[in-house]
C-alpha positions in Angstrom: 196.0 -34.6 -160.6 193.3 -36.9 -162.0 191.2 -36.4 -158.9 191.7 -32.6 -159.2 190.4 -32.6 -162.8 187.4 -34.6 -161.7 186.6 -32.1 -159.0 187.0 -29.2 -161.5 184.7 -31.1 -163.9 182.1 -31.6 -161.2 182.2 -28.0 -160.1 181.9 -26.8 -163.7 178.9 -29.2 -164.2 177.2 -27.9 -161.1 177.8 -24.3 -162.1 176.3 -25.0 -165.6 173.3 -26.6 -164.0 172.8 -23.7 -161.7 172.9 -21.3 -164.6 170.3 -23.4 -166.4 168.2 -23.3 -163.3 168.5 -19.5 -163.1 167.8 -19.2 -166.8 164.7 -21.4 -166.4 163.5 -19.4 -163.4 164.0 -16.1 -165.2 162.3 -17.3 -168.4 159.2 -18.0 -166.3 158.9 -14.4 -165.2 156.9 -12.3 -167.6 157.8 -8.8 -168.8 155.4 -7.4 -166.3 157.1 -9.2 -163.4 154.5 -11.9 -162.9 155.5 -15.5 -162.3 153.1 -17.9 -164.1 153.6 -20.4 -161.4 151.7 -18.1 -159.1 148.6 -18.7 -161.2 148.8 -22.5 -161.2 145.8 -23.7 -159.2 142.6 -25.6 -159.4 139.0 -24.6 -158.7 136.2 -27.2 -158.8 138.7 -29.6 -160.2 139.4 -27.3 -163.2 143.0 -26.1 -163.8 143.8 -22.4 -163.7 146.8 -21.1 -165.6 148.4 -17.9 -166.9 148.8 -17.4 -170.6 151.3 -14.9 -172.1 150.6 -13.2 -175.4 153.2 -11.2 -177.3 153.5 -9.3 -180.5 156.5 -8.4 -182.7 156.8 -4.9 -181.1 157.4 -6.2 -177.6 153.9 -5.6 -176.2 152.7 -8.3 -173.7 149.3 -9.3 -172.3 149.0 -11.8 -169.5 145.6 -13.5 -169.3 144.3 -16.1 -166.8 141.4 -18.5 -167.6 140.0 -17.7 -164.2 137.3 -15.2 -165.2 139.0 -14.9 -168.6 140.9 -12.0 -167.1 143.6 -9.7 -168.3 146.1 -9.7 -165.5 148.7 -7.3 -167.0 149.2 -5.4 -170.2 152.6 -3.9 -171.2 152.7 -1.0 -173.7 155.4 1.5 -174.5 155.5 5.2 -173.7 157.0 7.9 -176.1 160.5 7.0 -174.9 160.0 3.3 -175.6 159.6 2.3 -171.9 157.2 -0.5 -171.4 154.9 -0.4 -168.3 151.9 -2.3 -167.1 148.8 -0.2 -167.6 146.0 -2.3 -166.0 145.1 -3.0 -162.4 145.2 -6.5 -161.0 146.9 -8.9 -158.7 150.2 -10.8 -159.0 148.9 -14.2 -157.9 145.7 -16.3 -158.3 145.0 -16.4 -154.5 144.3 -12.6 -154.5 141.9 -13.0 -157.3 140.1 -15.8 -155.6 140.0 -14.1 -152.2 138.9 -10.6 -153.3 135.6 -9.7 -154.8 136.4 -7.4 -157.7 136.3 -7.3 -161.5 139.9 -6.5 -162.4 140.4 -7.5 -166.0 137.4 -9.8 -166.0 134.9 -11.0 -168.6 131.4 -10.1 -167.3 128.3 -12.1 -168.1 125.7 -13.3 -168.6 124.6 -9.7 -168.4 126.8 -6.8 -167.5 125.0 -4.0 -165.6 121.8 -4.3 -163.7 118.6 -6.1 -164.6 116.2 -4.3 -162.3 114.2 -6.2 -159.7 116.1 -9.3 -160.9 113.3 -10.2 -163.4 112.4 -9.9 -167.0 109.7 -11.3 -169.4 110.6 -12.8 -172.7 108.0 -14.4 -175.1 105.3 -14.1 -172.3 107.5 -16.1 -169.8 108.7 -14.2 -166.7 112.1 -15.2 -165.4 113.2 -14.6 -161.8 116.9 -14.0 -161.6 119.3 -14.3 -158.7 119.5 -10.8 -157.0 122.9 -9.8 -155.8 122.7 -6.0 -155.6 119.8 -5.3 -153.3 116.8 -6.5 -155.2 118.5 -6.3 -158.5 120.7 -8.7 -160.6 124.0 -7.2 -161.5 126.7 -8.5 -163.8 124.9 -11.8 -164.3 124.3 -12.8 -160.6 126.4 -13.9 -157.6 128.3 -16.5 -159.6 129.0 -14.8 -162.9 131.5 -15.4 -165.7 134.1 -13.4 -163.8 134.4 -16.2 -161.2 134.3 -19.2 -163.6 137.2 -21.2 -164.8 137.1 -21.1 -168.6 138.3 -23.9 -170.8 141.2 -23.4 -173.2 140.3 -24.1 -176.8 143.5 -22.9 -178.4 146.6 -20.9 -177.5 149.6 -19.5 -179.5 152.1 -16.6 -179.2 149.6 -13.9 -179.8 146.1 -15.4 -179.5 144.1 -17.2 -176.8 140.6 -18.7 -177.3 138.6 -19.7 -174.2 135.1 -21.3 -174.0 132.5 -21.5 -171.3 129.1 -23.3 -170.9 126.6 -21.4 -168.8 123.9 -24.1 -168.0 120.1 -23.5 -168.5 118.7 -21.9 -165.4 122.0 -20.6 -164.0 121.2 -17.6 -161.8 117.7 -17.8 -163.4 118.7 -17.2 -167.0 117.1 -19.5 -169.6 119.0 -21.6 -172.1 122.3 -23.5 -172.2 124.6 -20.7 -173.4 127.9 -21.6 -175.1 130.4 -18.8 -175.2 133.6 -18.5 -177.3 136.0 -15.7 -176.4 139.2 -14.9 -178.3 141.9 -12.5 -177.2 144.4 -11.4 -179.9 147.4 -9.2 -179.3 148.0 -7.8 -182.8 151.1 -6.4 -184.3 149.3 -3.0 -184.4 149.4 -3.0 -180.6 145.7 -3.8 -180.4 144.1 -6.0 -177.8 141.3 -7.4 -179.9 138.5 -9.2 -178.0 135.8 -11.2 -179.8 132.8 -12.9 -178.3 130.5 -15.4 -179.9 127.7 -17.2 -178.1 124.9 -19.7 -178.9 121.8 -20.8 -177.0 119.2 -23.5 -177.2 116.4 -21.4 -175.7 115.5 -17.7 -176.1 117.6 -15.7 -173.6 119.2 -12.4 -173.0 123.0 -11.7 -173.1 125.3 -8.8 -172.6 129.0 -9.5 -172.3 131.8 -7.1 -171.8 135.4 -6.6 -170.6 136.3 -4.9 -167.4 139.9 -3.9 -167.3 140.9 -0.9 -165.2 143.4 1.2 -167.3 145.9 3.8 -166.4 148.0 4.9 -169.4 150.5 6.6 -167.2 151.9 3.2 -166.3 151.8 4.3 -162.6 148.7 2.8 -160.9 149.2 5.2 -158.0 148.4 8.1 -160.3 144.9 9.6 -160.8 143.4 9.4 -164.3 141.7 12.8 -163.8 144.4 14.6 -165.8 144.1 12.3 -168.8 142.2 13.6 -171.8 139.1 11.8 -173.0 137.0 11.8 -176.2 133.7 9.9 -176.4 131.9 9.7 -179.8 128.4 10.1 -178.3 125.6 12.7 -178.4 123.5 10.9 -175.7 123.8 8.9 -172.5 121.4 6.9 -170.3 120.8 8.5 -166.9 120.1 7.0 -163.5 117.5 7.7 -160.8 118.6 8.5 -157.2 119.2 4.7 -156.6 121.5 4.3 -159.5 118.9 2.5 -161.6 118.6 3.4 -165.3 115.4 5.3 -166.0 115.0 4.3 -169.6 115.6 7.8 -170.7 118.2 8.7 -173.4 119.4 12.3 -172.7 121.6 14.7 -174.7 125.1 15.2 -173.4 125.1 18.8 -174.6 125.7 21.4 -171.8 126.4 18.6 -169.3 129.5 17.1 -167.7 128.9 14.1 -170.0 129.9 15.9 -173.2 133.2 14.6 -174.3 132.6 15.2 -178.0 135.5 17.6 -177.8 138.4 16.0 -175.9 139.0 17.4 -172.4 140.5 16.2 -169.2 138.4 13.8 -167.2 138.7 15.7 -163.9 137.4 19.0 -165.4 133.8 18.4 -164.5 133.8 15.1 -162.7 132.9 16.6 -159.4 130.1 19.0 -160.6 127.3 19.1 -158.1 124.6 17.5 -160.1 122.4 14.4 -159.2 123.9 12.2 -161.9 127.4 12.6 -160.6 126.5 12.6 -156.9 124.8 9.2 -157.2 127.9 7.6 -158.6 130.6 9.9 -157.1 132.1 10.4 -160.5 131.6 8.9 -164.0 130.0 5.5 -164.0 127.6 5.8 -166.9 126.7 4.4 -170.3 127.1 6.6 -173.4 125.0 6.0 -176.5 127.6 5.7 -179.3 127.3 7.5 -182.7 129.2 4.6 -184.3 126.1 2.8 -185.8 127.5 -0.6 -184.6 130.5 -0.1 -186.9 133.6 -1.6 -185.2 135.8 0.4 -187.5 134.6 3.8 -186.3 136.3 5.4 -183.3 134.2 5.2 -180.2 136.5 6.7 -177.6 140.1 8.0 -177.2 142.2 8.5 -174.1 145.5 10.4 -174.0 148.0 10.6 -171.2 150.1 13.6 -172.1 152.9 12.9 -169.6 153.7 9.4 -171.0 152.5 10.0 -174.5 150.4 6.8 -174.4 147.1 6.8 -176.3 144.3 4.4 -176.3 141.5 4.1 -178.8 138.3 2.0 -178.4 136.4 0.4 -181.3 133.3 -1.8 -181.0 130.2 -3.0 -182.8 128.2 -2.4 -179.5 125.7 0.5 -179.2 127.0 1.6 -175.8 130.2 2.4 -173.9 130.1 2.4 -170.2 132.9 4.5 -168.7 133.8 4.0 -165.0 136.4 6.1 -163.3 137.1 3.8 -160.3 135.4 6.1 -157.9 135.2 3.3 -155.3 138.9 2.6 -155.0 139.9 3.6 -151.5 143.3 2.1 -151.0 141.8 -1.1 -149.5 143.0 -3.4 -152.3 146.7 -4.1 -152.6 147.5 -4.9 -156.2 150.6 -5.6 -158.2 153.9 -4.1 -157.0 152.1 -3.7 -153.6 150.2 -0.6 -154.8 147.1 0.2 -152.7 144.8 1.3 -155.5 143.6 4.9 -154.7 140.4 6.6 -155.8 140.2 7.2 -159.5 143.5 5.6 -160.3 142.1 3.9 -163.4 139.3 4.0 -165.9 137.2 1.2 -167.5 135.8 1.2 -171.1 133.0 -1.4 -171.2 131.6 -1.9 -174.7 128.1 -3.2 -174.3 124.4 -3.0 -174.7 122.5 -0.9 -172.1 121.7 -1.9 -168.5 118.1 -3.3 -168.0 117.5 -3.6 -171.7 115.3 -6.6 -171.2 112.8 -4.3 -169.3 113.3 -1.3 -171.5 111.7 -1.8 -175.0 113.2 1.5 -176.3 116.7 0.2 -175.7 118.5 -2.0 -178.3 117.5 -5.6 -177.8 119.7 -8.1 -176.0 117.6 -11.1 -177.0 119.4 -14.2 -178.4 117.5 -17.0 -180.0 118.3 -20.6 -181.0 120.0 -20.6 -184.4 121.4 -17.1 -184.0 125.0 -16.2 -183.2 125.7 -13.5 -180.6 128.7 -11.5 -181.8 130.4 -8.7 -180.0 133.8 -7.2 -180.6 135.9 -4.7 -178.6 139.3 -3.4 -179.7 141.6 -1.5 -177.5 144.3 0.1 -179.7 147.4 1.6 -178.1 149.7 4.2 -179.5 152.0 7.1 -178.8 151.4 10.8 -179.2 
């Protein structure tokens, strides 16, 4: 009888341990279904991890310090159902092995600097070309493929830092960047950038998440309704290089001053849309650099989800994922199809260092670069 009791005790102990193991395993899985262990890696002897932010409402943002990327973002629909509304991968290997910008922080300079060159204070700088003869998104090795250092982390905030050394991709100055993600109790993903330099340089940072408010990343965003607070946009030439012009949106497919569905005019047969095969343009915001003034609003009438964009930046680049062709397999084994998502990149304009009529992107020693982007999510 004594041996029997011992056996029962051992079985019970093993069962309790197994429950603890199951509990530990389950607790590691995020609300979006991602296992943080799948983001545990090293690159250039620097650790890569996944960080989970939550607010009191149940929203969740998963962020990796590889590229300072948003991996998943869980928000509720009108029925209270939480779904992931951003494109991405479920493990770090897919991010390392696929060239794309899902959820990334782009720098030193988002957009193209034409002919990979600019002149500042009578000094001409030759940059690293990576898009034909042009330098796009900061060069071949940009901020999206760097491992950022973790300065601080708590339940709803993550602060990351990065040093871009003098001469990296041809850019002057040691540039120190501080990036803070906050998931607020108002269901906002608040992104703040600060940067400092020891030489005159140019800088243009932005966030590059691909959003789909429906919560189904198989769906097209063409039926979602968009408002953009802008009277003007910056057009391209036939090679997708900004011309330096600032044109009115009136009587063009770029007029979203009254909300309408994205797909209504996206395929109009005009040069601007033919060059990019959809929207992939910068709007000149009417917000006067006021981060409290609405810059854009997106509504998915089926789910009821809404998204508002606020920024102190002068421009908003809107990209409708025209190049997605089902070649990239993302989370939940979804082959991301054409126009399954939309980007809202708050920024200065492309090629500003070579366009004196565009707002300046120059940063000098002793100055603080400050940029803020707020994505606010709601229900209609």
